[in-house]
C-alpha positions as CSV (number, residue, x, y, z in Angstrom):
1,M,42.1,-10.7,-53.6
2,S,42.6,-14.4,-54.5
3,Q,44.2,-17.3,-52.9
4,R,45.9,-20.2,-54.9
5,V,45.7,-23.8,-53.8
6,E,49.1,-25.9,-54.8
7,E,50.2,-29.3,-53.4
8,D,53.4,-29.4,-51.7
9,E,56.0,-32.2,-52.2
10,K,54.3,-34.5,-49.9
11,G,50.9,-34.2,-51.4
12,Q,49.4,-31.9,-49.0
13,T,47.3,-29.0,-49.8
14,Q,48.9,-25.7,-49.0
15,L,48.0,-22.3,-49.8
16,G,49.9,-20.4,-52.5
17,P,51.1,-17.1,-53.0
18,R,48.2,-14.3,-52.9
19,E,47.5,-12.5,-55.9
20,V,45.8,-9.1,-56.9
21,Y,42.3,-9.4,-58.8
22,V,40.9,-6.1,-60.0
23,E,37.3,-6.6,-60.9
24,E,37.1,-3.5,-63.1
25,L,39.2,-0.8,-64.2
26,P,38.8,2.9,-63.1
27,D,37.2,5.0,-65.7
28,N,40.4,7.1,-66.2
29,D,42.6,4.1,-66.6
30,D,44.5,4.3,-69.9
31,S,45.6,0.8,-71.0
32,S,48.2,2.1,-73.3
33,V,50.2,3.2,-70.2
34,C,50.8,0.0,-69.4
35,G,52.9,-1.4,-72.2
36,G,50.6,-4.4,-73.0
37,S,47.7,-5.2,-75.1
38,S,43.8,-5.2,-74.0
39,D,43.9,-9.0,-75.0
40,E,47.0,-9.8,-72.6
41,E,45.1,-7.8,-69.8
42,D,41.8,-9.8,-70.3
43,E,43.7,-13.0,-70.1
44,D,45.3,-12.4,-67.3
45,R,41.9,-11.4,-65.4
46,W,40.5,-14.5,-66.7
47,K,43.5,-16.4,-65.0
48,D,42.8,-14.5,-61.8
49,A,39.3,-15.2,-62.0
50,R,39.7,-19.1,-62.2
51,K,42.1,-19.2,-59.3
52,Q,39.6,-17.1,-57.5
53,Q,36.8,-19.7,-58.1
54,E,39.2,-22.7,-56.8
55,L,38.6,-21.1,-53.1
56,P,35.6,-22.1,-51.3
57,S,33.0,-19.5,-51.0
58,E,33.0,-20.2,-47.1
59,Y,36.6,-18.5,-47.4
60,W,35.6,-15.3,-49.1
61,H,32.6,-15.0,-46.5
62,I,34.6,-15.3,-43.5
63,Q,37.0,-12.3,-45.0
64,K,33.9,-10.3,-45.2
65,L,32.9,-11.2,-41.8
66,I,36.4,-9.7,-40.8
67,K,35.9,-6.7,-42.9
68,Y,32.8,-6.0,-41.1
69,M,34.3,-6.4,-37.5
70,K,37.1,-3.9,-38.6
71,A,35.0,-1.1,-40.0
72,G,31.9,-1.7,-38.3
73,N,30.2,-0.2,-35.4
74,Q,29.7,-2.3,-31.9
75,T,26.6,-3.9,-32.9
76,A,27.9,-4.9,-36.5
77,T,31.3,-6.3,-34.7
78,V,29.1,-8.5,-32.4
79,I,26.6,-9.6,-35.7
80,A,30.0,-10.6,-37.4
81,L,31.2,-12.3,-34.3
82,V,28.0,-14.3,-33.9
83,C,28.3,-15.2,-37.9
84,L,31.9,-16.2,-37.7
85,K,31.2,-18.5,-35.1
86,D,28.7,-20.4,-37.1
87,Q,31.3,-21.1,-39.6
88,D,33.3,-24.4,-39.6
89,L,36.6,-22.9,-37.7
90,T,38.1,-26.2,-37.3
91,Q,39.0,-26.2,-41.0
92,E,42.5,-25.2,-41.6
93,M,41.2,-23.2,-45.0
94,N,38.8,-20.9,-42.7
95,Q,41.5,-20.3,-40.2
96,E,43.7,-19.4,-43.1
97,A,41.2,-16.9,-44.1
98,I,41.1,-15.1,-40.8
99,R,45.0,-15.2,-40.5
100,E,45.4,-13.7,-44.0
101,I,43.0,-10.7,-43.6
102,G,44.3,-9.7,-39.9
103,G,41.6,-11.3,-38.0
104,L,43.7,-12.3,-35.2
105,E,44.8,-9.0,-34.5
106,V,40.9,-8.0,-34.5
107,L,40.0,-10.5,-32.0
108,V,43.0,-10.0,-29.6
109,N,41.8,-6.3,-29.5
110,L,38.4,-7.1,-28.7
111,L,39.8,-8.9,-25.9
112,E,40.6,-5.2,-24.4
113,T,37.3,-3.8,-25.1
114,N,34.9,-3.2,-22.1
115,D,31.5,-4.8,-24.3
116,F,30.6,-8.4,-22.6
117,K,29.4,-9.5,-25.7
118,C,32.5,-8.7,-28.1
119,K,34.8,-10.2,-25.6
120,L,32.7,-13.3,-25.4
121,G,32.4,-13.6,-29.2
122,A,36.2,-13.2,-29.7
123,L,36.9,-15.6,-27.0
124,S,34.3,-18.1,-28.3
125,I,36.3,-18.1,-31.6
126,L,39.8,-17.8,-30.3
127,S,38.9,-20.9,-28.0
128,Q,38.3,-22.8,-31.3
129,I,41.0,-21.6,-33.9
130,T,44.0,-21.7,-31.1
131,A,43.9,-25.4,-32.0
132,S,46.2,-24.6,-34.9
133,L,50.1,-24.2,-34.1
134,D,50.1,-21.6,-36.4
135,T,47.0,-19.6,-34.7
136,R,48.6,-20.3,-31.3
137,R,52.3,-18.9,-32.1
138,T,50.5,-15.5,-33.7
139,I,48.4,-15.1,-31.0
140,T,51.3,-15.2,-28.3
141,D,53.4,-13.2,-30.5
142,L,50.5,-10.3,-30.6
143,G,50.7,-10.4,-26.5
144,G,47.2,-12.0,-26.4
145,I,48.3,-14.2,-23.5
146,P,48.4,-11.4,-20.9
147,L,45.1,-10.6,-21.7
148,L,43.9,-14.2,-21.4
149,V,45.1,-14.4,-18.0
150,R,43.6,-10.9,-17.2
151,L,39.9,-12.4,-18.1
152,L,40.5,-15.3,-15.8
153,Y,39.8,-12.6,-13.0
154,D,36.8,-11.4,-14.6
155,P,33.5,-12.3,-12.5
156,S,31.8,-13.9,-15.5
157,S,31.9,-17.8,-15.6
158,Q,31.5,-17.9,-19.3
159,L,34.6,-15.4,-19.9
160,Q,36.8,-17.6,-17.2
161,M,36.0,-21.0,-19.0
162,L,36.6,-19.5,-22.6
163,A,39.9,-17.7,-21.3
164,A,40.9,-21.1,-19.7
165,E,40.2,-23.0,-22.5
166,T,42.2,-20.8,-24.6
167,I,45.1,-20.8,-22.7
168,A,44.9,-24.7,-22.5
169,N,45.5,-24.6,-26.2
170,T,48.1,-21.8,-26.7
171,A,49.8,-23.1,-23.7
172,R,51.2,-26.0,-25.7
173,I,54.0,-23.9,-26.9
174,R,56.8,-22.9,-24.5
175,K,56.7,-19.3,-25.0
176,A,53.1,-18.9,-23.9
177,R,53.6,-21.4,-21.0
178,K,56.6,-18.7,-19.8
179,I,54.2,-15.8,-20.3
180,V,51.4,-17.3,-18.4
181,R,53.9,-18.1,-15.6
182,K,55.0,-14.8,-15.6
183,K,51.9,-13.0,-15.5
184,D,51.1,-15.1,-12.3
185,G,48.0,-17.0,-14.3
186,I,48.9,-20.4,-12.5
187,P,47.9,-19.5,-9.2
188,K,44.8,-18.0,-10.4
189,L,43.7,-21.1,-12.5
190,V,44.6,-23.5,-9.6
191,D,42.0,-21.1,-7.3
192,L,39.4,-21.6,-10.2
193,L,39.8,-25.5,-9.2
194,D,38.6,-25.0,-5.6
195,V,34.6,-25.7,-5.9
196,P,32.3,-27.3,-3.5
197,Q,32.2,-31.0,-3.6
198,V,28.6,-31.2,-4.4
199,Y,29.4,-29.9,-7.8
200,L,32.0,-32.6,-8.7
201,G,29.6,-35.4,-7.2
202,S,26.5,-34.4,-9.1
203,S,25.5,-34.9,-12.7
204,I,25.4,-32.0,-15.4
205,E,21.7,-32.6,-15.5
206,E,21.4,-32.5,-11.7
207,L,22.8,-29.1,-11.6
208,D,21.2,-25.7,-12.4
209,Q,22.7,-23.3,-14.8
210,E,24.9,-21.3,-12.9
211,K,26.7,-24.8,-11.3
212,Q,26.9,-25.9,-14.8
213,D,28.9,-23.0,-15.8
214,T,31.1,-23.5,-12.6
215,V,31.8,-27.1,-13.5
216,A,32.7,-25.5,-16.8
217,V,35.3,-23.6,-15.5
218,V,36.9,-26.1,-13.5
219,R,36.9,-28.3,-16.9
220,G,38.7,-25.2,-18.7
221,S,41.0,-24.6,-15.9
222,S,42.0,-28.1,-15.4
223,K,42.9,-28.4,-19.2
224,A,45.0,-25.3,-18.9
225,L,47.2,-26.8,-16.2
226,W,47.2,-29.9,-18.0
227,S,49.1,-28.0,-20.8
228,L,51.2,-25.7,-18.6
229,S,52.6,-28.8,-16.5
230,K,54.7,-29.6,-19.7
231,S,57.6,-27.2,-17.9
232,Q,59.0,-28.1,-14.6
233,K,59.0,-24.3,-13.3
234,N,55.3,-24.3,-14.0
235,R,55.1,-27.7,-12.0
236,E,56.9,-26.1,-9.1
237,V,54.5,-22.9,-9.0
238,M,51.4,-25.3,-9.2
239,R,52.8,-27.2,-6.5
240,K,53.4,-24.2,-4.3
241,A,49.8,-23.1,-5.4
242,G,48.0,-26.1,-3.6
243,C,47.2,-27.8,-6.7
244,V,47.8,-31.5,-5.6
245,K,45.2,-31.6,-2.9
246,L,42.7,-30.0,-5.4
247,L,43.7,-32.2,-8.1
248,A,42.9,-35.3,-5.7
249,R,39.5,-34.2,-5.1
250,L,38.6,-33.5,-8.8
251,L,40.1,-37.1,-9.5
252,R,36.9,-38.6,-8.0
253,S,34.5,-36.5,-9.5
254,V,31.8,-38.0,-11.6
255,H,32.4,-35.7,-14.8
256,E,34.8,-37.5,-16.9
257,D,36.0,-34.4,-19.3
258,I,37.2,-33.0,-15.9
259,V,38.9,-36.3,-14.8
260,L,40.9,-36.8,-18.1
261,P,42.7,-33.6,-17.6
262,V,43.2,-33.8,-14.1
263,I,44.8,-37.5,-14.3
264,G,46.9,-36.0,-17.4
265,T,48.4,-33.5,-15.1
266,I,49.2,-36.1,-12.4
267,Q,50.9,-38.2,-14.8
268,Q,52.9,-35.0,-16.3
269,C,54.0,-33.9,-12.9
270,A,54.3,-37.6,-11.3
271,S,58.2,-37.3,-12.8
272,E,58.9,-34.7,-9.6
273,S,59.8,-36.3,-6.5
274,K,58.0,-33.7,-4.5
275,Y,54.7,-34.5,-6.3
276,Q,55.4,-38.3,-5.7
277,L,55.4,-37.6,-2.1
278,A,52.2,-35.6,-2.3
279,I,50.7,-37.9,-4.2
280,Q,51.3,-40.8,-1.5
281,T,49.7,-38.4,1.1
282,E,46.7,-37.6,-0.8
283,G,45.8,-40.9,-1.4
284,I,45.8,-40.7,-5.4
285,V,47.4,-44.0,-6.0
286,E,44.0,-45.9,-5.2
287,D,42.3,-43.6,-7.5
288,L,44.9,-44.1,-10.2
289,V,44.3,-47.9,-9.8
290,R,40.6,-47.7,-9.7
291,Y,41.0,-45.6,-13.4
292,L,42.7,-48.9,-14.4
293,S,39.5,-50.6,-15.2
294,S,37.9,-47.3,-16.9
295,P,36.5,-47.8,-20.0
296,N,37.6,-45.1,-21.6
297,D,41.3,-46.1,-22.8
298,D,42.8,-42.3,-22.3
299,L,41.9,-42.3,-18.6
300,K,43.9,-45.9,-18.3
301,T,46.6,-44.7,-20.4
302,H,47.4,-41.6,-18.2
303,A,46.6,-43.8,-15.0
304,A,49.2,-46.3,-16.0
305,S,51.5,-43.6,-17.2
306,A,51.4,-41.8,-13.7
307,I,51.8,-45.4,-11.8
308,F,54.9,-45.9,-14.1
309,K,56.4,-42.4,-12.9
310,C,55.6,-42.6,-9.4
311,A,56.5,-46.3,-8.8
312,E,60.1,-45.5,-8.5
313,D,59.5,-45.1,-4.8
314,M,59.0,-48.0,-2.8
315,T,56.0,-47.0,-0.8
316,T,53.9,-46.3,-4.1
317,R,54.7,-49.7,-5.5
318,N,53.7,-51.4,-2.3
319,A,50.4,-49.0,-2.6
320,V,49.7,-50.3,-6.0
321,R,49.8,-54.0,-4.7
322,Q,47.7,-53.4,-1.7
323,H,45.0,-51.8,-3.7
324,G,44.8,-54.5,-6.2
325,G,46.5,-52.4,-9.2
326,L,49.0,-55.2,-10.3
327,D,45.9,-57.4,-11.6
328,P,44.3,-55.2,-14.1
329,L,47.8,-53.9,-15.1
330,V,48.6,-57.6,-16.3
331,G,45.1,-58.0,-17.6
332,L,45.5,-54.8,-19.6
333,I,48.7,-56.2,-21.3
334,K,47.2,-59.8,-22.0
335,S,44.5,-58.2,-23.5
336,E,44.4,-58.4,-27.6
337,K,42.6,-55.1,-27.7
338,T,45.5,-53.3,-25.9
339,R,48.2,-54.6,-28.4
340,S,46.7,-52.3,-30.9
341,N,46.6,-49.2,-28.8
342,Q,50.8,-48.6,-28.2
343,P,50.4,-45.5,-25.9
344,L,48.2,-47.6,-23.2
345,L,50.4,-50.9,-24.0
346,A,53.6,-48.8,-23.6
347,A,52.1,-47.3,-20.3
348,C,50.7,-50.6,-18.5
349,T,54.3,-52.3,-19.6
350,G,56.0,-49.4,-17.9
351,A,53.7,-49.4,-14.8
352,V,54.4,-53.2,-14.9
353,W,58.2,-52.9,-15.0
354,K,58.6,-50.3,-12.0
355,C,56.2,-52.1,-9.9
356,A,58.4,-55.2,-10.5
357,I,61.1,-54.1,-8.5
358,S,59.5,-54.7,-5.3
359,P,60.0,-58.7,-4.5
360,D,56.4,-59.0,-3.1
361,N,55.0,-57.6,-6.3
362,V,57.2,-60.0,-8.6
363,R,55.6,-62.8,-6.5
364,R,52.1,-61.5,-7.2
365,L,53.0,-60.9,-11.0
366,D,54.1,-64.7,-10.7
367,E,50.9,-65.7,-9.7
368,L,49.4,-64.0,-12.4
369,R,51.8,-65.7,-14.8
370,T,53.1,-62.6,-16.2
371,V,56.8,-63.8,-17.2
372,N,54.9,-65.6,-20.2
373,T,53.0,-62.9,-21.2
374,L,56.2,-60.4,-21.2
375,V,58.2,-62.8,-23.1
376,G,55.2,-62.8,-25.8
377,L,55.4,-59.4,-26.0
378,L,59.1,-59.2,-27.1
379,A,57.8,-59.5,-31.0
380,E,56.6,-55.9,-30.7
381,E,57.9,-53.2,-32.9
382,D,57.6,-50.2,-30.6
383,E,60.8,-49.5,-28.8
384,Q,59.2,-48.0,-26.0
385,V,57.1,-50.9,-25.5
386,L,60.4,-53.1,-25.9
387,T,62.4,-51.3,-23.4
388,N,59.5,-51.5,-20.9
389,V,58.8,-55.0,-21.2
390,V,62.4,-56.2,-21.1
391,G,62.9,-54.0,-17.9
392,A,60.0,-55.9,-16.2
393,L,61.7,-59.3,-17.2
394,A,65.3,-57.9,-15.8
395,E,63.3,-57.6,-12.4
396,C,61.7,-60.8,-12.7
397,A,65.1,-62.5,-13.6
398,K,66.6,-61.6,-10.2
399,L,64.4,-64.7,-8.8
400,A,65.9,-68.2,-10.1
401,H,62.6,-69.6,-11.0
402,N,61.8,-67.0,-13.4
403,R,65.3,-67.6,-15.2
404,D,63.8,-70.6,-16.1
405,V,60.6,-69.8,-17.6
406,I,62.5,-67.2,-19.4
407,R,64.2,-70.1,-21.2
408,K,61.4,-72.7,-21.4
409,V,58.9,-70.2,-23.0
410,Q,61.9,-69.2,-25.6
411,G,62.8,-65.7,-24.1
412,I,66.4,-65.9,-24.4
413,P,66.6,-65.8,-28.7
414,P,64.5,-62.7,-29.1
415,L,66.5,-61.1,-25.9
416,V,69.8,-61.8,-27.5
417,N,68.5,-60.6,-30.9
418,L,67.7,-57.2,-29.2
419,L,71.3,-56.7,-28.7
420,N,71.3,-55.5,-32.3
421,L,69.6,-52.4,-32.0
422,T,70.4,-49.0,-31.2
423,N,67.8,-47.8,-28.8
424,Q,70.2,-46.8,-25.7
425,P,67.5,-47.4,-22.9
426,L,66.6,-50.7,-24.4
427,L,70.0,-52.1,-24.5
428,E,70.4,-51.0,-20.8
429,N,67.5,-53.3,-20.3
430,T,68.3,-55.9,-22.4
431,T,72.0,-56.4,-21.0
432,R,70.3,-56.3,-17.5
433,V,67.9,-59.1,-18.1
434,L,70.7,-61.3,-20.1
435,G,72.9,-60.6,-17.1
436,E,70.3,-62.0,-14.7
437,C,69.7,-64.9,-16.8
438,A,73.4,-65.7,-17.0
439,W,73.4,-66.8,-13.6
440,D,71.5,-69.7,-14.8
441,S,73.9,-72.4,-16.2
442,E,71.0,-73.5,-18.7
443,C,70.5,-69.9,-19.7
444,M,74.1,-69.3,-19.9
445,A,74.6,-71.9,-22.4
446,E,72.0,-70.7,-24.8
447,I,73.2,-67.2,-24.5
448,E,76.5,-68.4,-25.4
449,E,75.4,-70.7,-28.3
450,M,73.8,-67.3,-29.7
451,D,76.8,-65.6,-29.5
452,G,75.3,-63.1,-26.9
453,V,78.4,-62.6,-24.9
454,R,80.1,-61.3,-27.8
455,L,77.3,-58.8,-28.6
456,I,77.3,-57.6,-24.9
457,W,81.0,-57.3,-25.2
458,S,80.7,-54.9,-27.9
459,L,78.2,-52.8,-26.0
460,L,81.5,-51.5,-24.0
461,K,81.8,-49.3,-26.9
462,N,78.7,-47.8,-26.7
463,D,78.4,-43.8,-26.1
464,S,76.0,-44.3,-23.2
465,P,77.5,-44.7,-19.7
466,K,74.8,-46.6,-18.7
467,V,74.8,-49.2,-21.3
468,Q,78.7,-49.4,-20.9
469,A,77.8,-50.3,-16.9
470,E,75.2,-52.8,-17.6
471,A,77.1,-54.5,-20.3
472,A,80.5,-54.8,-17.8
473,W,78.0,-56.0,-15.0
474,A,76.4,-58.7,-17.2
475,L,79.8,-60.0,-18.2
476,V,80.3,-60.8,-14.9
477,P,78.1,-64.2,-14.5
478,C,78.9,-64.4,-18.2
479,V,82.6,-64.7,-17.8
480,Q,81.7,-67.0,-14.5
481,N,79.6,-69.4,-15.8
482,A,80.5,-69.9,-19.5
483,K,82.5,-73.0,-20.7
484,N,86.2,-72.3,-21.2
485,S,85.7,-68.7,-20.3
486,G,89.4,-68.2,-20.7
487,E,89.5,-69.2,-24.1
488,L,86.2,-67.3,-24.8
489,V,87.2,-64.0,-23.4
490,R,90.3,-64.2,-25.4
491,S,88.5,-64.7,-28.5
492,F,87.2,-61.4,-28.5
493,V,90.4,-59.2,-30.2
494,G,90.8,-56.1,-28.7
495,G,88.0,-56.9,-25.8
496,L,90.5,-56.9,-22.8
497,E,92.0,-53.5,-24.0
498,L,88.8,-52.1,-24.3
499,M,87.6,-53.1,-20.7
500,V,90.7,-51.9,-19.4
501,R,90.5,-48.5,-21.2
502,L,87.3,-48.0,-19.9
503,L,89.0,-47.8,-16.4
504,Y,89.6,-44.0,-17.8
505,S,85.8,-43.6,-17.5
506,P,84.6,-40.3,-15.2
507,D,81.4,-42.2,-14.6
508,N,81.4,-44.1,-10.7
509,Q,78.9,-46.9,-12.1
510,V,80.9,-47.5,-15.1
511,L,84.1,-47.8,-13.1
512,A,82.4,-50.6,-10.5
513,C,80.9,-52.7,-12.6
514,V,84.1,-52.8,-15.2
515,C,86.1,-53.3,-12.0
516,A,83.8,-56.4,-11.3
517,A,84.4,-57.6,-14.7
518,I,87.9,-57.1,-14.2
519,A,87.9,-59.2,-11.0
520,K,86.4,-62.2,-12.9
521,V,88.3,-61.9,-16.0
522,A,91.7,-61.9,-13.9
523,Q,91.0,-65.2,-12.6
524,D,92.2,-66.8,-15.5
525,R,96.0,-66.4,-15.3
526,E,96.5,-65.9,-19.2
527,N,93.6,-63.2,-19.4
528,L,95.2,-61.8,-16.3
529,A,98.7,-61.4,-18.0
530,V,97.2,-59.8,-21.2
531,I,95.5,-56.9,-18.9
532,S,98.6,-56.4,-17.0
533,D,100.6,-55.7,-20.1
534,H,97.4,-53.0,-21.1
535,G,98.3,-51.4,-17.7
536,V,95.7,-52.4,-15.3
537,V,98.1,-52.4,-12.3
538,Q,98.8,-48.7,-13.1
539,M,95.1,-48.0,-13.6
540,L,93.8,-49.7,-10.3
541,S,96.4,-48.0,-8.6
542,H,95.0,-44.4,-9.5
543,L,91.9,-45.4,-8.6
544,V,92.3,-46.6,-5.4
545,K,94.0,-43.3,-4.3
546,T,91.4,-41.1,-5.9
547,R,88.8,-43.2,-4.4
548,A,90.1,-43.2,-0.4
549,V,87.7,-43.0,1.9
550,N,86.7,-39.4,2.7
551,K,87.5,-38.3,6.5
552,Q,86.3,-34.6,5.9
553,A,82.6,-35.3,7.2
554,N,84.3,-36.5,10.7
555,K,86.4,-33.2,10.6
556,I,83.4,-31.0,10.1
557,T,81.3,-32.2,12.9
558,E,84.2,-32.1,15.3
559,T,84.8,-28.5,14.3
560,N,81.3,-27.2,14.9
561,P,78.4,-29.6,14.9
562,D,76.0,-27.3,15.3
563,S,76.7,-25.3,11.9
564,S,74.0,-25.3,9.4
565,R,76.7,-25.0,6.8
566,N,78.8,-28.0,8.5
567,K,75.6,-30.2,8.3
568,S,74.9,-29.5,4.6
569,E,78.4,-30.7,3.8
570,L,78.3,-33.3,5.8
571,K,75.2,-34.5,4.5
572,Q,76.7,-34.2,0.9
573,N,79.7,-36.0,1.8
574,L,77.8,-38.9,3.2
575,L,75.9,-39.2,-0.2
576,E,79.2,-39.3,-2.1
577,E,80.6,-41.8,0.3
578,E,77.5,-44.1,-0.3
579,D,78.0,-43.7,-4.1
580,D,81.8,-44.7,-3.9
581,D,81.4,-47.5,-1.9
582,N,79.7,-49.6,-4.6
583,L,83.1,-49.0,-6.3
584,R,85.3,-49.5,-3.3
585,E,84.0,-53.0,-3.2
586,H,84.4,-54.0,-6.5
587,L,88.0,-52.0,-6.9
588,A,89.3,-54.0,-4.0
589,A,87.8,-57.4,-5.8
590,A,89.7,-56.5,-9.0
591,I,93.2,-55.8,-7.1
592,A,93.0,-58.8,-5.0
593,N,92.8,-61.0,-8.5
594,C,95.4,-59.0,-10.1
595,C,98.1,-59.6,-7.4
596,N,98.2,-63.3,-8.9
597,W,100.5,-62.6,-12.0
598,S,104.3,-61.7,-12.1
599,T,105.3,-58.5,-10.3
600,N,101.9,-56.9,-9.9
601,C,101.7,-57.4,-6.1
602,H,105.0,-55.3,-5.7
603,E,103.8,-52.6,-8.4
604,F,100.5,-52.1,-6.4
605,G,102.8,-51.1,-3.3
606,R,105.2,-49.2,-5.5
607,L,102.3,-47.1,-6.8
608,G,101.0,-46.2,-3.2
609,A,97.8,-48.4,-3.6
610,V,98.8,-50.4,-0.2
611,T,97.9,-47.3,2.0
612,S,95.1,-45.8,0.5
613,L,93.7,-49.4,0.7
614,V,94.0,-49.7,4.1
615,E,91.4,-46.7,4.8
616,Y,88.7,-48.6,3.0
617,M,88.7,-50.5,6.3
618,I,87.0,-47.6,7.7
619,S,83.8,-47.7,5.5
620,E,80.6,-48.3,6.5
621,R,79.7,-51.2,4.5
622,K,80.4,-54.8,5.3
623,Q,80.9,-55.8,1.6
624,V,83.7,-53.6,1.3
625,H,85.5,-54.6,4.2
626,R,85.3,-58.4,2.9
627,T,86.8,-57.6,-0.4
628,T,89.3,-54.9,1.0
629,A,90.3,-57.6,3.7
630,L,91.1,-60.4,0.5
631,A,93.2,-57.3,-1.1
632,L,95.0,-56.7,1.6
633,A,96.2,-60.4,2.2
634,N,97.1,-60.8,-1.4
635,L,99.2,-57.7,-1.2
636,S,101.0,-58.7,2.2
637,Q,102.8,-61.5,-0.3
638,D,105.4,-58.9,-0.9
639,P,107.9,-58.1,1.9
640,F,107.8,-54.3,0.6
641,N,104.2,-54.0,1.1
642,C,104.2,-55.7,4.9
643,I,106.3,-52.8,5.8
644,T,103.7,-50.4,4.4
645,L,100.4,-52.3,6.0
646,H,102.4,-51.9,9.3
647,Q,103.2,-48.5,9.1
648,S,99.4,-47.7,8.0
649,R,98.4,-49.5,11.3
650,V,96.1,-52.2,9.3
651,V,96.1,-54.3,12.5
652,P,94.3,-52.1,14.7
653,V,92.1,-50.8,11.7
654,S,91.2,-54.4,11.1
655,I,90.4,-55.4,14.3
656,S,87.9,-52.3,14.8
657,S,86.5,-53.1,11.6
658,F,85.9,-56.8,12.5
659,T,84.4,-55.8,16.1
660,N,82.2,-53.1,14.4
661,N,80.9,-55.8,12.0
662,S,80.5,-58.4,14.3
663,L,78.2,-55.9,16.7
664,N,76.6,-54.4,13.5
665,P,75.8,-57.2,11.2
666,V,74.6,-56.4,7.9
């Protein structure tokens, strides 16, 4: 047999269709039966021979070895495995030679034998060739994963190590990860990580052969868990098997080839809230900070990425600062060497972004002149890096002096230009930082000069609710601080209609931000007239009735306060109330400002908004009481509403609310 090598459309070398080459005809062959001349047959044989010669000799040598493994006895099989292992199995051509002749089936079958050498030889080859995607899929389809899991229980350290490394390769595909979990391979892999501390604290040269084999098993198991941790279900099984405590121990090992997959596993799992708590408990944050100064770029990347994911939690953010983690992070994003390593730059800027959520961290970042560096990174082309950089600037811009720094180092123009891109997380962060900058009058003047308000307003049409919410929230300071804001808003054709239409959104955050923007827009009488014509009163009245304060929580506790089911329902109701309070605050503000036009005040009463609005006074949030009181005061200008307010017992409710706020100031 021969195989033709062809060039595909992308210029990559691929294997062509298999063709049969008959080296010589049988003695009883009659060429006249074939219906062709002997000259044509000779020409065909000559072409096939030429095609055969195009393949390297190693290709045919590997296929011969596979044939010996198929047909030979135990000794021949072992010899063939040894010879096959000596080939360069990292080459795609050699792996194709194994697949073409059915070598993978043979290697998988050898895993079921009782002969140690056969299993060892087969695993040695599989651990190398499973680096190929096609090979991983074939091994999985042939049922090799359960056999590999079974070999993890073998008493031989060599077989355990090779089985774990083969699983590490094959588990890069989803089907293999699922099979390993179903066959209970994860708890065993976690158990294999539990070795004496002396093995982890001593270099390989200081250990005898038996201990070196044990360390090799740990290395293979940690690689396997790294691959398996891509699945959320696998991460949960790993956590229940007690992997976090063991990973924390391994993270302090002197063996870098163990630390790398361990820290990779940690950063993969760090997105889970349960893991974040465990990472804090085990003191892993300090180790992550330490590896930020490692000479190994991969270690630094995974450490920064883990901090990026964990720093959503305030305790972790503070721990990063307390262990001195902000300094190396800023040092890395300032380094020219890091600029050429996009994954490392993305991880470090992401970590800085999440750490900047804490004001104490921002103060340290200010001492390191981080804002100047972040503005310089706005010239990067990688959108993940840009998203993280802009997110960090948004957190820093919450402090007034940093808005001034952003303006002075010419950060506003590139930020406004980013609004023309389509990456939704990037747009979300960009509108947030421009919204923060807009509270500064000089920054606002520059944003307005570059037509940034129009670009922000256009994002209200974006498909992402998060982008819509951030755009609406950014418009609040833009409308408040822009020169001739009323005329500016009216200059956007269809802009006010678009804003009112967003009140149909099912997303609470979008509704809250749009209500806040409407409250600012309605301060201009002409704009208020326009949005009134677009039905803003009807929409706000509908919202205020559907977002009335939920009294069900109190009813539940009164019925049976000790019931676990009731406690669960109570907790859920309280969470919903907390989520709705932000909307109630801005919804009441919007109603208060919309009362100042024509018959709007009377319309709110006619549509039943007054009674529902009174219920807002029993909210736990002081800001809700403030805006609700303002709305009720404006609604009381209509005599019909005064009657409704009296019937709703607004006076005792307001007095009770005032008393509670006086005793419990927020």
